[in-house]
C-alpha positions as a Markdown table, in Angstrom:
| # | Residue | x | y | z |
|---|---|---|---|---|
| 1 | Met | 0.0 | 0.0 | 0.0 |
| 2 | Gln | 1.4 | 3.4 | -1.0 |
| 3 | Thr | 2.0 | 6.0 | 1.7 |
| 4 | Pro | 0.5 | 9.5 | 0.9 |
| 5 | His | 3.2 | 12.1 | 0.3 |
| 6 | Ala | 3.4 | 15.1 | 2.5 |
| 7 | Lys | 1.1 | 17.4 | 0.4 |
| 8 | Gln | -1.6 | 14.7 | 0.3 |
| 9 | Ser | -1.3 | 14.1 | 4.0 |
| 10 | Leu | -1.7 | 17.8 | 4.8 |
| 11 | Ser | -4.8 | 17.9 | 2.5 |
| 12 | Ile | -6.3 | 14.9 | 4.3 |
| 13 | Leu | -5.7 | 16.4 | 7.7 |
| 14 | Ala | -7.1 | 19.7 | 6.6 |
| 15 | Glu | -10.4 | 18.1 | 5.7 |
| 16 | Ala | -10.5 | 15.6 | 8.6 |
| 17 | Pro | -13.7 | 15.6 | 10.6 |
| 18 | Phe | -11.8 | 16.0 | 13.9 |
| 19 | Gly | -9.6 | 18.8 | 15.0 |
| 20 | Val | -5.9 | 18.7 | 14.2 |
| 21 | Ala | -3.1 | 21.2 | 15.1 |
| 22 | Ile | 0.6 | 21.5 | 14.8 |
| 23 | Val | 2.0 | 23.2 | 17.9 |
| 24 | Asp | 5.5 | 24.5 | 18.2 |
| 25 | Ser | 7.8 | 24.2 | 21.2 |
| 26 | Gly | 6.4 | 27.4 | 22.7 |
| 27 | Gly | 2.8 | 26.0 | 22.6 |
| 28 | Arg | 1.7 | 28.2 | 19.7 |
| 29 | Leu | -0.4 | 26.9 | 16.8 |
| 30 | Ser | 1.7 | 26.9 | 13.6 |
| 31 | Trp | -1.1 | 25.2 | 11.7 |
| 32 | Cys | -4.6 | 23.8 | 12.3 |
| 33 | Asn | -7.5 | 22.5 | 10.3 |
| 34 | Arg | -11.0 | 23.8 | 9.8 |
| 35 | Ala | -12.5 | 21.3 | 12.2 |
| 36 | Leu | -10.4 | 22.6 | 15.1 |
| 37 | Ala | -11.3 | 26.2 | 14.3 |
| 38 | Glu | -15.0 | 25.3 | 14.4 |
| 39 | Leu | -14.5 | 23.5 | 17.7 |
| 40 | Ala | -12.8 | 26.6 | 19.1 |
| 41 | Gly | -15.6 | 28.9 | 17.8 |
| 42 | Arg | -13.1 | 30.9 | 15.7 |
| 43 | Ser | -12.1 | 31.5 | 12.1 |
| 44 | Leu | -8.9 | 29.9 | 10.7 |
| 45 | Ala | -7.4 | 33.4 | 10.5 |
| 46 | Glu | -8.1 | 34.0 | 14.2 |
| 47 | Met | -6.4 | 30.8 | 15.1 |
| 48 | Ala | -3.0 | 31.8 | 13.7 |
| 49 | Gly | -0.4 | 32.3 | 16.4 |
| 50 | Leu | -2.6 | 31.6 | 19.3 |
| 51 | Thr | -1.5 | 29.2 | 22.0 |
| 52 | Glu | -3.6 | 26.2 | 23.0 |
| 53 | Gly | -4.2 | 27.7 | 26.4 |
| 54 | Glu | -5.8 | 30.8 | 24.8 |
| 55 | Leu | -8.4 | 28.5 | 23.3 |
| 56 | Leu | -9.3 | 26.5 | 26.4 |
| 57 | Val | -11.4 | 27.3 | 29.5 |
| 58 | Gly | -9.0 | 28.1 | 32.4 |
| 59 | Gly | -6.1 | 28.7 | 30.1 |
| 60 | Glu | -4.4 | 25.4 | 31.2 |
| 61 | Val | -3.5 | 22.6 | 28.8 |
| 62 | Pro | -3.5 | 19.1 | 30.2 |
| 63 | Ser | -1.1 | 16.5 | 28.9 |
| 64 | Arg | -4.1 | 14.5 | 27.6 |
| 65 | Gly | -7.7 | 14.0 | 28.3 |
| 66 | Met | -10.9 | 16.1 | 28.3 |
| 67 | Val | -10.7 | 19.9 | 27.5 |
| 68 | Gln | -13.4 | 22.5 | 27.0 |
| 69 | Phe | -13.1 | 25.4 | 24.5 |
| 70 | Glu | -13.7 | 28.9 | 25.9 |
| 71 | Gln | -15.7 | 30.2 | 23.0 |
| 72 | Gly | -18.8 | 28.0 | 22.3 |
| 73 | Gly | -18.1 | 25.7 | 25.3 |
| 74 | Lys | -17.6 | 22.6 | 23.2 |
| 75 | Ser | -15.8 | 19.6 | 24.8 |
| 76 | Ala | -13.2 | 17.5 | 23.2 |
| 77 | Gln | -10.9 | 14.6 | 23.9 |
| 78 | Arg | -7.3 | 15.8 | 23.4 |
| 79 | Thr | -4.5 | 13.5 | 22.2 |
| 80 | Val | -0.8 | 14.5 | 21.6 |
| 81 | Met | 1.9 | 13.0 | 19.3 |
| 82 | Asp | 5.5 | 14.3 | 19.5 |
| 83 | Leu | 7.1 | 15.4 | 16.2 |
| 84 | Asp | 10.6 | 16.6 | 15.3 |
| 85 | Asp | 12.1 | 19.8 | 16.5 |
| 86 | Gly | 10.0 | 20.0 | 19.7 |
| 87 | Gln | 6.8 | 20.2 | 17.7 |
| 88 | Arg | 3.6 | 18.3 | 18.5 |
| 89 | Ala | 0.6 | 17.1 | 16.6 |
| 90 | Val | -2.5 | 17.6 | 18.7 |
| 91 | Tyr | -5.8 | 15.9 | 17.9 |
| 92 | Tyr | -9.2 | 17.0 | 19.2 |
| 93 | Gln | -12.2 | 14.7 | 19.0 |
| 94 | Asp | -15.5 | 16.5 | 19.6 |
| 95 | Val | -17.4 | 14.8 | 22.5 |
| 96 | Thr | -19.8 | 17.6 | 23.2 |
| 97 | Ala | -22.9 | 15.5 | 22.4 |
| 98 | Gln | -21.6 | 12.6 | 24.6 |
| 99 | Glu | -20.9 | 15.0 | 27.5 |
| 100 | Ala | -24.4 | 16.5 | 27.2 |
| 101 | Leu | -25.9 | 13.0 | 27.2 |
| 102 | Arg | -23.8 | 12.0 | 30.2 |
| 103 | Ser | -24.9 | 15.2 | 32.0 |
| 104 | Glu | -28.6 | 14.4 | 31.3 |
| 105 | Arg | -28.1 | 10.9 | 32.5 |
| 106 | Asp | -26.4 | 12.1 | 35.7 |
| 107 | Ala | -29.3 | 14.5 | 36.3 |
| 108 | Leu | -31.8 | 11.8 | 35.7 |
| 109 | Asp | -29.9 | 9.5 | 38.1 |
| 110 | Glu | -29.9 | 12.2 | 40.7 |
| 111 | Gln | -33.7 | 12.8 | 40.3 |
| 112 | Leu | -34.3 | 9.0 | 40.4 |
| 113 | Gln | -32.2 | 8.8 | 43.6 |
| 114 | Gln | -34.1 | 11.7 | 45.1 |
| 115 | His | -37.4 | 10.1 | 44.1 |
| 116 | Asn | -36.3 | 6.8 | 45.6 |
| 117 | Ser | -35.5 | 8.6 | 48.9 |
| 118 | Ile | -38.7 | 10.5 | 49.4 |
| 119 | Asp | -42.0 | 9.3 | 50.8 |
| 120 | Pro | -44.5 | 10.3 | 48.2 |
| 121 | Val | -47.3 | 11.3 | 50.6 |
| 122 | Ser | -45.5 | 13.2 | 53.3 |
| 123 | Gly | -42.5 | 14.5 | 51.4 |
| 124 | Leu | -40.3 | 13.3 | 54.2 |
| 125 | Leu | -37.4 | 10.7 | 53.8 |
| 126 | Asn | -38.5 | 7.2 | 53.3 |
| 127 | Gln | -37.3 | 4.3 | 55.5 |
| 128 | Gln | -34.4 | 3.4 | 53.2 |
| 129 | Ala | -33.1 | 7.0 | 53.2 |
| 130 | Val | -33.5 | 7.2 | 57.0 |
| 131 | Ser | -31.6 | 4.0 | 57.4 |
| 132 | Arg | -28.8 | 5.2 | 55.1 |
| 133 | Gly | -28.6 | 8.5 | 57.1 |
| 134 | Leu | -28.6 | 6.7 | 60.4 |
| 135 | Glu | -25.8 | 4.2 | 59.7 |
| 136 | Pro | -22.9 | 6.7 | 59.7 |
| 137 | Leu | -24.3 | 8.3 | 62.8 |
| 138 | Val | -24.4 | 4.9 | 64.6 |
| 139 | Ser | -20.8 | 4.3 | 63.4 |
| 140 | Arg | -19.8 | 7.7 | 64.9 |
| 141 | Ser | -21.5 | 6.9 | 68.2 |
| 142 | Arg | -19.7 | 3.5 | 68.2 |
| 143 | Arg | -16.4 | 5.2 | 67.7 |
| 144 | Tyr | -16.7 | 8.3 | 69.9 |
| 145 | Asp | -19.5 | 7.3 | 72.2 |
| 146 | Asn | -21.6 | 10.3 | 71.0 |
| 147 | Pro | -25.2 | 10.4 | 72.1 |
| 148 | Leu | -27.8 | 9.5 | 69.4 |
| 149 | Ser | -31.5 | 8.9 | 69.7 |
| 150 | Val | -34.4 | 7.8 | 67.6 |
| 151 | Val | -38.1 | 8.8 | 68.2 |
| 152 | Thr | -41.0 | 7.1 | 66.4 |
| 153 | Leu | -44.6 | 8.4 | 66.2 |
| 154 | Ala | -47.7 | 6.5 | 65.3 |
| 155 | Phe | -50.6 | 8.6 | 63.8 |
| 156 | Thr | -53.1 | 6.4 | 65.6 |
| 157 | Asn | -56.4 | 7.7 | 64.1 |
| 158 | Leu | -55.1 | 7.9 | 60.5 |
| 159 | Gln | -57.0 | 4.8 | 59.5 |
| 160 | Ala | -60.2 | 6.3 | 60.9 |
| 161 | Val | -59.6 | 9.4 | 58.7 |
| 162 | Arg | -59.1 | 7.1 | 55.7 |
| 163 | Asp | -62.3 | 5.1 | 56.4 |
| 164 | Glu | -64.5 | 8.2 | 57.1 |
| 165 | Gln | -63.2 | 10.8 | 54.7 |
| 166 | Gly | -61.2 | 8.9 | 52.1 |
| 167 | Glu | -57.7 | 8.5 | 50.9 |
| 168 | Ala | -57.2 | 12.1 | 49.8 |
| 169 | Ala | -58.2 | 13.3 | 53.2 |
| 170 | Ala | -55.8 | 10.9 | 54.9 |
| 171 | Asp | -52.9 | 12.0 | 52.6 |
| 172 | Glu | -53.7 | 15.7 | 53.5 |
| 173 | Ala | -53.6 | 14.8 | 57.2 |
| 174 | Val | -50.3 | 13.1 | 56.8 |
| 175 | Leu | -48.8 | 16.1 | 55.0 |
| 176 | Ser | -50.0 | 18.5 | 57.6 |
| 177 | Val | -48.6 | 16.5 | 60.5 |
| 178 | Ser | -45.3 | 16.1 | 58.5 |
| 179 | Gln | -45.0 | 19.9 | 58.3 |
| 180 | Leu | -45.6 | 20.2 | 62.1 |
| 181 | Leu | -42.9 | 17.6 | 62.7 |
| 182 | Arg | -40.5 | 19.2 | 60.3 |
| 183 | Asp | -40.8 | 22.6 | 62.0 |
| 184 | Gln | -39.7 | 21.1 | 65.3 |
| 185 | Met | -36.5 | 19.5 | 63.9 |
| 186 | Arg | -33.0 | 21.0 | 63.8 |
| 187 | Trp | -31.1 | 21.1 | 60.5 |
| 188 | Ala | -29.0 | 18.1 | 61.6 |
| 189 | Asp | -32.0 | 15.9 | 62.4 |
| 190 | Leu | -33.5 | 13.4 | 60.0 |
| 191 | Val | -37.3 | 13.2 | 59.7 |
| 192 | Gly | -39.0 | 10.4 | 57.8 |
| 193 | Arg | -41.6 | 7.7 | 57.5 |
| 194 | Leu | -41.2 | 4.0 | 58.1 |
| 195 | Asp | -42.6 | 1.5 | 55.7 |
| 196 | Asn | -45.7 | 0.9 | 57.9 |
| 197 | Gly | -46.5 | 4.7 | 57.9 |
| 198 | Asp | -45.1 | 5.6 | 61.3 |
| 199 | Phe | -43.0 | 8.7 | 61.5 |
| 200 | Ile | -39.4 | 8.6 | 62.7 |
| 201 | Phe | -36.9 | 11.2 | 63.9 |
| 202 | Val | -33.2 | 10.6 | 64.0 |
| 203 | Leu | -31.6 | 13.0 | 66.6 |
| 204 | Pro | -27.8 | 13.2 | 66.5 |
| 205 | Glu | -26.0 | 14.4 | 69.6 |
| 206 | Thr | -29.2 | 13.9 | 71.6 |
| 207 | Asp | -29.3 | 11.7 | 74.8 |
| 208 | Gln | -32.3 | 9.9 | 76.1 |
| 209 | Pro | -33.6 | 12.6 | 78.4 |
| 210 | Ala | -33.4 | 15.2 | 75.7 |
| 211 | Ala | -35.1 | 12.9 | 73.2 |
| 212 | Glu | -37.8 | 12.1 | 75.6 |
| 213 | Ala | -38.4 | 15.8 | 76.3 |
| 214 | Leu | -38.6 | 16.5 | 72.6 |
| 215 | Ala | -41.2 | 13.7 | 72.1 |
| 216 | Gly | -43.2 | 15.1 | 75.0 |
| 217 | Lys | -43.1 | 18.5 | 73.5 |
| 218 | Ile | -44.3 | 17.3 | 70.1 |
| 219 | Ala | -47.0 | 15.2 | 71.9 |
| 220 | Arg | -48.4 | 18.3 | 73.6 |
| 221 | Gln | -48.3 | 20.2 | 70.3 |
| 222 | Leu | -50.0 | 17.4 | 68.5 |
| 223 | Ser | -52.7 | 17.2 | 71.1 |
| 224 | Glu | -53.5 | 20.9 | 70.5 |
| 225 | Phe | -53.3 | 20.6 | 66.7 |
| 226 | Ser | -56.3 | 20.5 | 64.4 |
| 227 | Leu | -57.0 | 20.5 | 60.7 |
| 228 | Pro | -59.9 | 22.9 | 59.8 |
| 229 | Gln | -59.8 | 21.8 | 56.2 |
| 230 | Leu | -60.7 | 18.3 | 57.4 |
| 231 | Gly | -63.6 | 19.3 | 59.7 |
| 232 | Gly | -61.4 | 20.2 | 62.7 |
| 233 | Leu | -59.8 | 16.8 | 62.7 |
| 234 | Arg | -57.4 | 16.3 | 65.7 |
| 235 | Pro | -54.5 | 13.9 | 64.8 |
| 236 | Gln | -53.8 | 11.5 | 67.6 |
| 237 | Gly | -50.4 | 9.9 | 68.3 |
| 238 | Ser | -48.1 | 7.9 | 70.5 |
| 239 | Phe | -44.3 | 8.0 | 70.8 |
| 240 | Gly | -41.5 | 5.5 | 71.2 |
| 241 | Val | -37.9 | 6.6 | 72.1 |
| 242 | Ala | -34.7 | 4.6 | 72.0 |
| 243 | Ser | -31.2 | 5.9 | 72.5 |
| 244 | Trp | -28.0 | 4.3 | 71.1 |
| 245 | Arg | -26.2 | 1.9 | 73.4 |
| 246 | Arg | -23.3 | -0.4 | 72.9 |
| 247 | Gly | -24.2 | -3.2 | 70.5 |
| 248 | Asp | -26.8 | -1.3 | 68.6 |
| 249 | Asp | -26.6 | -1.0 | 64.8 |
| 250 | Ala | -29.0 | 1.1 | 62.8 |
| 251 | Lys | -31.6 | -1.7 | 62.4 |
| 252 | Leu | -31.6 | -2.6 | 66.1 |
| 253 | Leu | -31.9 | 1.0 | 67.1 |
| 254 | Ile | -35.0 | 1.5 | 64.9 |
| 255 | Lys | -36.4 | -1.9 | 66.1 |
| 256 | Arg | -36.0 | -0.7 | 69.8 |
| 257 | Ala | -37.8 | 2.6 | 69.0 |
| 258 | Arg | -40.6 | 0.7 | 67.3 |
| 259 | Lys | -40.9 | -1.7 | 70.2 |
| 260 | Ala | -41.3 | 1.3 | 72.5 |
| 261 | Leu | -43.9 | 2.8 | 70.2 |
| 262 | Ala | -46.0 | -0.4 | 70.3 |
| 263 | Glu | -46.0 | -0.1 | 74.1 |
| 264 | Ala | -46.9 | 3.6 | 73.9 |
| 265 | Val | -49.9 | 2.8 | 71.6 |
| 266 | Gln | -51.1 | 0.3 | 74.1 |
| 267 | Ala | -50.6 | 2.8 | 77.0 |
| 268 | Gly | -52.9 | 5.5 | 75.4 |
| 269 | Leu | -53.0 | 8.7 | 73.4 |
| 270 | Phe | -50.0 | 11.0 | 73.3 |
| 271 | Arg | -48.0 | 8.7 | 75.6 |
| 272 | Val | -44.2 | 8.6 | 75.4 |
| 273 | Val | -42.5 | 5.3 | 76.1 |
| 274 | Val | -38.7 | 4.8 | 76.4 |
| 275 | Asp | -37.0 | 1.6 | 75.6 |
């Protein structure tokens, strides 16, 4: 097979569908093709004498890998081949479409992750998200002996609302109670719903007396809370409290709080039981 002579090679590179440049030892373009000028958002005449850094965002030229052009914002994969006399041939493959697709996919993944972390009725974290957030807090308590507590709340007359006023009314009641609970939490606390519909609060740096006091405070507020839009409905609830102790993992801590909650439901309205 015959090798193209120098003039043919230059003509081929000039019409190549990817960017090509010859760069001197000082980093300046001594020649480039039309595809590179289009990638850079400039005319061929404007490209003459520029350095690669003047074309790229940030002005820095990596040895290889992804780059972004300052004008037009296109992205390209950059590859370098050393030539004689300190010159280099630099190739730019346009990957703008692939990068846009990757960004869209990442955004979709983030939305999906958020969707998979949120309880659709209350807007609070779901049980999986609460468990994921609780695990590192338990690890921190295990390592440093930091206080950590979990409070659970059963909305005990929710089923009666559902039976008497329908599913939409029950959802509205849950949303209103969720807002009440969210307003009582600190920025570091986690508020969510368990798979059975009970509410849960994860309280970092909170010992048992403080968690019990918070549950009592919310119980009093809930006992005075009504929903005019649902005929003056008064949500009823009971509370279970469990504080971290040696040997607890996230699942066991939640299990203990749910056990205390079951006892509180048996004890009566707005009762707080500590495990």
